[in-house]
N, C-alpha and C positions, 0 to 999 in steps of 0.2 A: 578387497573385502570390506575394509571400513568405510571406503567411499560408497560402495553399494549399500550399506547400512545407513550411512548419513543421508543419502539419496531417497530410501525408503521412509526415513523418519521425517523428512522435510515434506514429502508427499503427505504423510499422515498428519502432520502439523497444518497443512494446507486444507485438508479435508475436515478436520475438526472444526477450524474457524468457519469455513463454508457451511457446514451443516449447523452449527450454532447459530450462526447469523440468519440463514435461511428459515430455521425453524423457530428458534426463541426470539430472535429479533423481529421477525415478521409477525410473530403471535403477540408480542407486546405493543407493537404498534397498532395492530388490529384492534386490540382492546382500548388502546388510548383514543383511537378515532370513534369507536362506539361511546366511550365515556364523554368526550367533547360534543357529539351529536346529540348526546341526551341533555347535556348542560346549557346546549344552545337552543333547545327547543323553547319556542315562544309561549309564553305563559297562557295566551289565550287559544293555543292549539287544541284541536278536539280530542286528540289522542296523545297521551303524556308516557314516555318520550315518543317524538316522531320517528318514523322510520329513516333508514340511511338513504332511500330512493327519495324520500320526501325532503331530506336535507340537500341531497344533490340537486334535485329539480329546483328548489328555492334558491340555490347559488349559481344556477346554470350559466347565466349571464357573465358572471366573474370567472366562472371556470373556463368557459370556451375562449374568453379573452386571452387567459394565462395559458391554454392550451395550443392556441394558434392554429396552424396546420398539421399538428400532430394527430393523425387519424387513429394512431393506436391507443392512446389515452382516451379519445372521445368514444371509440366503439366499446372499451370496456366500461367507462363510466356510464354511457347513455346508450346501451344496445337497443336496437330497434324493437319497439313493443315489448320489451322485456325488463325485469328489474335487474339491476347489476349483480353480477356473480362474484362473491368474494373470493372464491377459488382462484379466479384468474388475476387477483391484484398481487403485485409484488411489491418489494420495499419501496422502490422509486415512486410507485402510485400512491402508497400510503403517505409517503413524505410529501408528495406534491399537494395532496388534498389537505393534510394537516398543516402545512405552511401557507397555502393560499386561501382557505376559507374557514378555517378553526379557530381565528381571532385569538391567536397567542400574542399577548401584548408585551413588547419589549421593555416597557416601563415597570412591568410586573417581574420580581426577581424569580418567582417560581416558574413563570413562564419562560423568561430568559433561559434558565437553566434547563428547562424542558427542551426548548429549541436546539441547545448546544448538543443534548443527547440524541435527538432526532437527527441533525446534521451528521453527528459522530457514527450512527449506524448506516447512513446512506453513503457517507464517504468510505467506509470500510467496504461497504458492498461494491462500490465502484472500483476500489482499489483490487479486491479479490477478483472482479469480473476482467479487469484490464490487465491483470498480471501475465507476463509472457509465458512463464512457466508454471505448473501447479504445485509450487514448493514454497516453503516458508522455513526460514533458520529459526532455531529455538527462541533466541532473544525477541525477534519480531512476533513469532508466534504468542509468547507470553503477554507481550504489550497487546496485541490485537485482541486475544481471548478476554484479557483483563477489561478492555474498553467495553467489550459487549456485556461483560457481566456488571460492570459498573452503570451501563446505561439502562439495563434490564432492572436493577435494583432502584435506581432513582425514579424511573418512570413509574414502576409499581408503587413506590413511596408516595409520588404525586397523587395517584389514583387511590390512595389508602386501600390497597388491595394485598394484604399479607398473604392470602392464601394463593392467589396467582403468582406472587413473588416466590413462595415457597416452592410451588409446582414448577416455575421456570428454571429456579436454581438447582432443583434436583436434575432436571433434564440437561442443564449445563453441566452439571457434574457427571453425567454419564458420556458427555462429548469430550471429556478429558482423556477416555480410552474409547477407541473405536471397536473393541472387541465385541461389543454388543451389536454393532451394525456390520461388522465384518469378521465373523467367527472363525473364518478360515486364514485370517491374517492378510487377506488380498486387500488392496486398495485400487478403486477404480481411478480413472484419469478424470476425476471431477474438475471441472472448471477448464478443461483443455478444449477451447473452441475458439473461432475465430471472432473478432469483434464486428459487430454489424455497424454500418455507416449509420448515424444519427437521424438523419431527415434528408429531404428532397435536395436541400441547398448543399449539404455535404456531398451527396451523391453527383452533384453537378461538378463540385471542385475535383473529387476523385476521379470522375470521368475526364475531366479537362487535363489533370497530371498524366493520366496513362496516354492520352492523346499526344501530349508533349514528349513524352518518353519515346514513343514510337516514331514520331518525326525526328528526333535527334539520332535514334538508332538507324532509321532508314535512310536519311540523307548524309550521315557521317558528319554531323555539326559538331563545332566545338562550342563552349557555353561560358557566357560571362554572367556569373550569378550574383545578385546583389546581397549584401548583409541582410540577414532576417533578425527579427527582434522578439525574444519571447519576455512577456510581463508577467511578473510573479506578484499577484495581489494577495494580502493578508486579510483574514478574517478574524472576528472576535476581539478586535483592538480599537481603542479610540484613536484619535488624530495624533497625540502625543506620543502613546505607546507604539504607533504604526511607523512614526519617524524614527524611534529609537531602535526598533527592530530592522528596519530598512538601513540605517548606518551601521548596524552590526554586521548584517549580512554583506553589506557593501563592501565594507573593510576585509571581510573574511574572503570573499571572492576575489577582491582585488590582489590579497597576498598570495592566493593561489595562482591567479594569472601571472605574478611576478617571478615564479619559477620556471615559466616556459614550459619546455617539454619535460622538465625534471619535475614530476608531480608527486613524487614519492612523499609520504608522511614521515617526518622525522620526529624524535622525541619530544621536541618542543610544542609540537601540534597540538590544539586543542581537539577535543572529540568534535566538536562542530567543524574545526578546520579540516579533520581528516575526511569527513563526509563531503565537504565542499570539494576538496581535492579529487576525491574519488569520482563524484558527479562530473568535474571538468574533464578528468581523464577518460571516462567512459565515453562522453560526447566527442573528444578529440579521436578516440579510436574508431568512431563511427563516421570520421571525416567531418565533423561538426565542431568547429573551433570557436570558443568564445573569445572574442577579440576585445570586448569593452564591456564595463559594468556601468550602469548609471541609475539615477533616481528616477521615480515615477511609478510607484512603490519601488519595485525593483525591476529594472530592464537589462536583460542579457543580450548583447548583440553577437550574433552568431554567423560565422562565415562557413558555409558548406562548400566542400572542395570537390564534390561531384554533384551531378543532377540526381543520381540515386539518393544521395544524402538529402537533398532538399525534399524529394518525394518522400523519403521516410519521415523526415521531421515534420512535414505538412500531416501525413497520415497519422502519426502518432498524436498530433495536436487534436486532430478531428476526432480520434477514438477515444482519447483519454489516456492513452498509454504514456504520454509525455509526464503525465503526473507521477508515474511509478519511479522515475529516475530521482524524484525528490523525496521519496518516502523515507530512506535511511536519515536523511537531513531532518525531515519534520519530527521523526521519532526521537532524535537527539534533542531537539528544540523542546519537546514536550516532557523530558527529563527535568527540566527546570520548573519549580512550581509556579513562577510567574508566567509560563508559557504552556501550562498544561493543556490549554484548549487551542493550541496553535494550529492554524489550518490555512492553506494557501491555494491559490486558482491561477493555473498556468496557461497562457494563451498567446498564439502568433498574433502580432498587431499589425504588420505592415508588409505583408505579402502582396503589395500592389504595383511594386516597381516592376519594370519590363525585364524578363530574362531575356538576354540578346543572344542570338545564336549566329555562328558563321559557318558558312560552308567552305568548300576547298578553294572557290574562287574568291574569297574574302567578300562575297556579297552578303549584306546584312540582312537577316530575317529576325524580326522582333515579334515575340509572343508576350502579352501581357495577361496573366491571370490574377484577377482582382477578387480578393475576398477578405473577410474578417472571420477568423476561425472561432472567435469567442461568441460574437453574435449570430453565427451561423448565416451570414448574408453573403451570397456569392455573385459574381458577374464575370463573364468572360469577353475579351475584346480581341480583335485581330487588326493588325496595321500593316 
């Protein structure tokens, strides 16, 4: 009975954060975009301020370069013979426009804080989207909800919009209880959905992996799997601080690996050490063994013990789910005042080695699936 209650509470925590983020987080970004569009109106423009579509058309060349082959963004920003429809804008699109063409200057302390809050809302949205189950335990819920409230307050303060701030904070107060949304106490499976492949390059990788799996199963091949590398890069740090945090995490991961299969946390373990051991153990349980840790921000060398584990790791990297493994570690880092803005990017960097397959007659068949999951460039070769 207690487990059922805990499960219901964790679903409610997830729903509260999701609703607060997609409602209040999106609204504050909308107001911020409109404010920046007004501030960037040329002084000699006939109408003050210019419209959002005038602003978008003025910046079309830069926008299209940044968009690349992503048709979904282009179709929303520049629909054929129509004005853009703001009801179709989601948090990632607001963030994309704000960061690419709204001239937020890193040398300006206000703009720098503003960018941190924009990143914060985007990263929270990505974490919620890529979460495997629609649940949050109470400590993580409190931290996530606090980050939304803090970002909303600071962005409204930047815009000098006390009325908007008061309105959004009242809305956020309502989301501390879902009774106004679910009067019968029932919670929908909000957020329970599959993760889409991000673009055509990712789709090619996904297709290649599935074909490789079919070949292995059909021919009864055994597999020689190369070591894969996950690079963890840190945001919001200068070079000196980045080196310091790299050394700290390198030391903590190395200590965790020294325990081998005995990765239980003892009383002497720090909170960070506990989360690192938990991450190492989760990967190990999925047949993904960290064999070495090295510098370059932080590089985790992972030996997968089955082809299914390789495919799972690659798919998690492409979809962004890989980052969810690091969430508890990141939350612990943020409890330190010096690392309150700690963020990291995780990516596979070297899945370009040949995966060698043997059939029953020891005849070698080699398949090389070359791609870079961070830059979304893919290429397939057969030899």
